[in-house]
N, C-alpha and C positions, 0 to 999 in steps of 0.2 A: 447465653442460651444459643440455642443451635439454629440458627434462623435460616441457613438454607440447607438444605437436603442434599448435601453432598456426596454421602454415602452410595444415591442412585444417581449422581450426575457425572458423565462420562468425565467432564472436564474438573473433576472434583480437585487437583491441585490450583488450579485458575481458581474456583470459588471459595477456597480455604482463604484465598487474599480478599476478597469481599466480607466472608465470614467475620476478619479480622477488622474489619471498617466498620463492622456493625457492633462486635465487643468493644471496639473504643469508642465509639457514638452511637448508646443504643436507640432503639427504633428510627436508626437512619432511613433504611428501607421500608417505611411507614406513610400514610398520608399521601402526600404528593409524589413521593418517591416509590411509591407500593408496586411490586413487582408480582410477575406470574412465570411458570414456564414457558419459552419461546414457541408461539403459533409461529407454523411454518407449514405455508403451500397446503392447509387442510390437515395437518397433523402437530401432535405437540412434542417439542423437542426434550430430550431427556439430557442433552449437553448443557441446555442454558436458560437462564433466565432473563425475561424481558421489564423495561418498565410498561406500566400501564397507562399511563398519562404522555402528553409531547412531551418532547424534552424541553421546551419553553418553559414549562410548567412543573417541570422536576429541579431544573438546574437556574431558573430565572423566574423563581415565582414571583417577585416583586416587580417583574419587567424592565430591571434594571440590567444592564450590560448586553443584551439579548439582541445580536444584529440579524434580520431579518435577512437581507439579503445575502449574506454569509451563509446562513443554513440552508437557505434556497438552494446554492452554488453545493452545499456539502450533501445535497439529496439528491442532484441532480447528475449524478456518473452512469454506470451502465451495470453497475450490480446489485440493484434494488437495495439502495443507501436507505431509502426512507423507512423499510421497514427493518432493516440491520440496525440503523442508529439508535432505535429503543433496546438492542440487546447490550449487556452491560457490558461484556468485551470484544465488543465491536469498536475495531480500530479507526475506523472514519470516526466515529462518535472521539474518540481519544483526540485525534485530529484536530476537531472542529472547537471543543471544548479547550483545550490547550493551545491552540492557535489564535481563535477568533479573536482574541484581547488586543491584537498587533493593531497599531495606528502608528499618527506622528508624535500623539503622549507617549503612548507605550511602544516603544521600539524593542528587538528583539536579536542581539546580537549573536552571532554565529559565527567563529573562526574570525574575527575582527571585524566584519561587515555587519552594519546594524541596517534592519529591514524593517520598513515601517508599512508595507502593504502585505495580505494574504489574500490568496486565493484559492477556491479548493476544486477539487475535480477538475482540471485542466485539462482540455484534451488534445492530443498530437497524432498527428498520420503516423501511421506506421508502415505496412507495406504499400497501400495506395488505399483512395477513394473509395474501392468499392469492398475493401475490407474495416471491421470494425477500430477506431483508435485505442489511444493508451491513455490511459485516465490515471493522471499523477495526483495523489492525494492533497497534496499540498505546493502551491508556489508561493514562495516569497520574495519581495521586490525591494532592491536598494536603488535608489535613482540619486545620482550623483551625474547632473546633463553637463554641468559647469568644468569639471574637470574629466569627463568624459570615462568616468568611471560607473556606468550602471551595470548594476549586478541582479540577476534570476537564479534563484535556488529550489530547484525541484525535488521535491522528495515524499519517499515512498515510507508511508508509516504503517508501523507492525505493533498492536498491541498483545496479543499473547499466538499469534498462527505460527510464529518458528519455537514455541512452546508446546502447542498442541499438534501442529498438524504436519507433521514431518511424514514424508513418504514421496512417490513419486509425481510427476505434474505432468499433465498432457500438453504437448506441444501441438501446434497449428499446424498441416502438412506444409503451407506455404512458407514458414520460416526457414523450410528449408529446401525451395526451390519445386515443391513435389505438391500434387493433387494424389486422389484415390478414386478407383473406379468404384460407381455406388453401388454396383451389382458386387463384386468381390473383394474390393479393399486394397486388387493391385496397385501398385504404386506407379504411376506416372510422371516422367519430368514434365515441369511447366517451361515453357520457350520466354527463353531470355530470363530467367528468372535467378534471382540470390539464394544463397546456400550460406544463410547467417552461420548458421551452427558449425557448418565444416568449417568457415573462416575463423570462429572461436576456436578450434582443435576438438570439437564434438561430433565426426563425420559417425552416420549412420550403422549401428551394430558393430563399432569398434570401439577395443577398450582404450583408456586413455589413463593418462599420468596423475589425472584433476581428480579422481575418486569419483567422477559422474560418467554415466554411459546413455549415450541416448540410443533408445532399441526399438525395434520394429516387433509384429505380432510373427516373425517365421517368415520375414519377407514381405509381409504385410502392411497395412496400415489397422492400427488400433480404432475401434469403434467408442468413442470416446461415451461415457454416460453424466451429465450432466445431474449437479445437486438439485437444480431448480428442474420439477419435471415437466414444466412448462416450455423449456427449452429443447430446440430440436437437438437429437443426438447428432457429431459429426466424426467425421474421420482424424485422427493423431497421431503421434510417436508420444513414448514413454520417455522422459527424462527423469532416473534414479542414481541412487548413491550406489556405487560397486559394492560387493562383498553385504558386509552388515551395519555398514557404517548408518548413521542415521543423519539427515538432511535436510530441510524444508526447501523442497526443490522445485514449490510453485514461486517461491522468492527469486530464484533465479530466474526463472522463466521470466519475471514481471519486470525485473531489473533491465533482462534484453530486450524487451519490447520498450519500458520507456527510453533508453539508451540510442534505440533506432528510431524511437520517434521524436527525440531531443537534436538528433542529427537532422533529419528533415525540419525542423521546427530552425534550426541553422542556417540552413538551404533556403530558407524562404517556403518549403513547403508544408503549408498549415492544413489544420483539419478543416474541411469545408463547410461544415456543418455545427462549427464554433459560432454561435448567434450572440453570446451575451456582449453588450458594447463596452461594457470594462474591461472583459479580456481580450477583444480584440484592439482595446489598443496598446496593448502587452506588444504584440506584435508590431508596433510603430514605436519603442522604446528603440534610442540610438545604440547601436553595438554593443550590448551587454554581454557581459561575461556570463556563460551560461555554467551552471553546477547541476549536478546530480548527484543524491546522497540517498540514504536509508536512515530512518528513525525508529527505535522500536523502543518499549518497555519494560524495564528489567523486574523480576519478581524473584522474593527470596526463594532460593531453587532450581533456579532457573538458567545457572552457571554456564552447566554443560551444553543446555541448549544453545544459550548464546555465544559461548565459545565456537559453537557448528555454525549459526551466523556469521559470526567473523571468516569463520575458514573461506566458506563460499563467497563471501563479499570477498575477500582477498583474491580470490580466483577471478571476480568481474574484475577487479581494478588490473590484474595482470595483464587480462584478455581483450577486454571491451574492445582499447586501442588499435587492435589487430583486423578491426572490420575492415574492408577495403573502402567504404562509405564514410568511414569514420574520421569526424571532424576532431582533429586534433587542438582545436581550442577550447573542448567541451572539457570542465574539468571534474573529475570524479572526486568526490572527497574522502579523503584517505582512512576512514573507520566508520564504522556505523555509530552513529549518533544512538544517545539514548536520551528519553523524556527528564529521569532523574537528572543528569549533568548539565543539558540546556537550562533546566529550569535554576539547578544552583547556581550557574554562572550569570543568570538575570536576575538579582534580587529585585533589583527597580520594577521589572514588569509582575513581579507577585501581586500587586495592587490590582492589575487588571482580571484577574480570576477571582471569582468571589470564594466565599470561605466553603459552599455547597460542593464546587468544582475541587478545591484544595484536598478536602475531606475526602472524597469519592475516592481519589487517585493517591491519597497517600501522602500530599505533596508538604503537609505542617504536620 
């Protein structure tokens, strides 16, 4: 039975994945798991489907295993997560459902380190307090105070973005030490500001050997067009792939932002509006090793897109340490993690996720 109308769905190659779930488990997307085309700021999306009911009802209908405080963290970012988390292909939903089972009884091991605590949407200061923070999807905590081997692993989660959303990314001018004249978009330098992209080898309108180009609009700033119509437009530069290459450039921009934020964390410059008491305690962990990485969900047919994701991640591992403010003690994971590999490498963790979650992500 063809449950999803993928012929009219812009994300048809993704929703064929969910169609297979429904083929394997008939009626999966009915009852408490009923779905509709996604309502989005007064319109109906032709790109995606969303659950009708709250996530607790969808995946924890018996109430068991649902961690309310962790879900509140997961919907507390700056990206309209409460609405996004009902979308079937939401990366924040995937991160919450997959990682929220972590606790002392159900640790998760990555690269030989066992993590027993998880936090969602952790905020780090990036440029300065007057600008917005970076919201990292997942923070995993390993505590070993006795041997002075505490560890914090910050992870950016990707479900389908790298597969569906290749193209240019809007880079705020402040990351390049610039601002724009509000009237005409003429670029002006900010006094004593850092040009992070120049330090990474991405100078404005200068070809590089990385396959990436940071460009202006003929010497002026572009005016961004936010996806959310309620967000005010601003000025930006464009980060894009040179030539006909296909890159998920938004992911590159995000990881640069997270790395700068983690450097601030390492230097004791924390996001000033971090009010969650449990998250504030993270700042008091003694001399933790700081790790940063990315985790992605792999689909049948996404091999080329995932290879492109790995290519830009290699650019990051080769260049982020060049930032003058870079803390050399920060460890950038040496490859993109996948949900499937982390799952396969942690068989004891399987019992922490209920059958509905495992079926939804084809983990069983």
